[in-house]
C-alpha positions in Angstrom: -1.2 6.9 -33.0 -1.6 3.5 -31.6 -4.3 1.2 -33.4 -5.5 -1.6 -31.8 -5.4 -4.9 -33.8 -8.5 -6.4 -35.1 -10.6 -3.2 -34.0 -10.7 -1.6 -37.6 -8.5 1.8 -36.9 -9.8 2.0 -33.3 -7.1 4.1 -31.3 -6.4 3.8 -27.7 -7.1 7.6 -27.5 -10.7 6.9 -29.4 -11.2 4.1 -26.8 -10.7 6.1 -24.0 -12.7 8.8 -25.3 -15.7 6.4 -25.5 -15.1 4.8 -22.1 -15.1 8.6 -20.9 -18.5 9.2 -22.5 -19.8 5.7 -21.2 -18.9 6.7 -17.8 -20.1 10.3 -18.2 -23.7 8.5 -18.7 -23.5 5.9 -15.8 -25.6 6.9 -12.9 -23.6 7.4 -9.8 -20.4 8.6 -11.8 -19.4 12.0 -11.4 -16.4 14.4 -12.6 -15.1 11.6 -15.1 -11.8 12.6 -16.1 -8.5 11.6 -18.2 -5.3 10.9 -16.3 -2.7 12.1 -16.7 -4.4 14.4 -19.1 -7.0 14.8 -22.0 -4.1 15.3 -24.5 -2.1 12.2 -23.2 -4.8 9.9 -21.9 -3.8 6.4 -20.5 -6.7 6.0 -17.7 -10.2 7.2 -17.4 -11.1 8.1 -14.0 -14.5 8.7 -12.4 -15.6 9.8 -8.7 -18.6 7.6 -7.6 -21.6 8.0 -5.6 -21.8 4.5 -4.6 -25.6 4.0 -3.6 -26.5 5.5 -7.0 -23.7 3.4 -9.1 -24.9 0.1 -7.4 -28.7 1.1 -7.1 -28.6 -0.2 -3.7 -27.3 0.4 -0.2 -23.5 0.6 0.1 -21.3 0.6 2.9 -19.1 3.6 1.8 -20.7 7.0 0.2 -17.9 7.4 -2.4 -15.8 5.4 -4.5 -13.7 5.7 -7.5 -13.5 3.8 -10.9 -10.3 3.6 -12.8 -10.5 2.2 -16.4 -7.1 1.5 -18.4 -7.3 -0.3 -21.9 -3.9 -0.9 -24.0 -2.6 -3.3 -26.2 1.0 -4.7 -25.7 2.9 -5.8 -28.6 2.8 -9.5 -29.0 -0.6 -10.1 -27.6 -3.5 -11.0 -29.6 -6.3 -9.2 -27.4 -6.5 -6.0 -25.3 -5.4 -5.7 -21.6 -7.1 -3.9 -19.2 -7.7 -3.1 -15.8 -11.1 -2.0 -14.3 -10.8 -1.0 -10.6 -13.4 -0.2 -7.9 -11.6 1.9 -5.4 -12.7 2.8 -1.9 -10.2 5.4 -0.3 -12.0 5.6 3.2 -11.6 1.9 3.7 -8.2 1.4 1.5 -9.8 -1.1 -0.5 -9.6 -2.2 -4.1 -11.8 -4.7 -6.3 -10.4 -4.9 -9.8 -11.0 -6.9 -13.1 -7.5 -7.2 -14.6 -6.8 -8.8 -18.0 -3.0 -8.6 -18.4 -0.2 -10.7 -18.2 0.8 -10.4 -14.3 -0.4 -13.8 -13.3 -0.5 -16.4 -16.0 -1.3 -19.0 -13.5 -4.8 -17.6 -13.4 -5.5 -17.6 -17.1 -5.7 -14.3 -19.0 -7.9 -12.6 -16.8 -8.6 -12.4 -13.1 -10.4 -10.6 -10.3 -8.2 -9.0 -7.6 -8.9 -7.6 -4.0 -6.5 -5.5 -2.3 -6.6 -4.1 1.3 -4.3 -1.6 2.5 -2.2 -1.7 -0.5 -1.8 -5.4 -0.4 -3.5 -8.3 -2.6 -5.8 -10.1 -0.3 -7.5 -12.6 -3.0 -6.9 -13.4 -6.6 -9.1 -15.5 -8.8 -9.5 -16.5 -12.2 -12.4 -14.3 -14.2 -14.0 -15.2 -17.5 -12.1 -14.0 -20.5 -14.4 -11.7 -22.5 -13.5 -11.8 -26.2 -15.4 -8.7 -27.2 -15.2 -5.3 -28.1 -13.5 -3.4 -25.1 -16.8 -1.1 -24.6 -18.7 -4.3 -24.4 -16.1 -5.9 -21.6 -16.6 -2.7 -20.1 -20.1 -2.9 -19.9 -20.0 -6.5 -18.9 -17.6 -5.6 -15.9 -19.5 -2.6 -14.7 -22.9 -5.0 -14.3 -20.4 -7.5 -12.4 -19.2 -4.9 -9.8 -22.4 -4.8 -7.5 -22.5 -8.7 -7.2 -18.7 -8.8 -6.8 -18.9 -6.1 -4.5 -21.7 -8.0 -2.4 -19.4 -11.2 -2.2 -16.7 -9.3 -0.2 -16.7 -10.7 3.6 -15.1 -9.0 6.4 -13.6 -11.0 9.1 -11.3 -10.0 11.8 -11.4 -6.6 10.1 -10.0 -8.1 6.9 -11.8 -8.5 3.8 -12.0 -11.7 1.5 -13.7 -12.9 -1.6 -14.7 -16.3 -0.6 -17.8 -16.6 -2.7 -15.9 -15.9 -6.0 -16.9 -16.5 -8.8 -20.5 -14.9 -8.6 
């Protein structure tokens, strides 16, 4: 059993169960599931009806949310990746709090296109309970997605931060 420090016996499994429950109640989220399995969850994934999730028009009808929280040894806060993925456009926009890009601080937003990073910018570090972080990031996706600009059939995030 893996306990998240400072979260009063809050386990990774309990956290992912709560993420699963939260996404199950999110408008537009469908077929919410664990990966690789319910018995050994590492991610929570949801298929998304984009217009319903964004409460607005969307250039795509379907997307996917992938949420992962983990707590590596030697770090005093949770790591996470909360990704919006549009398979039809081979596009991914994600909030990542991890150790991958220390030059951007503890948290960044990343835009990938055709499985290659296009843009990365520092994002606010949210020192809050993981479910509060999830809530804040879900609220940021509509404006972050609106800030994507396409030029010569290539996306970018020129207006970040939003």
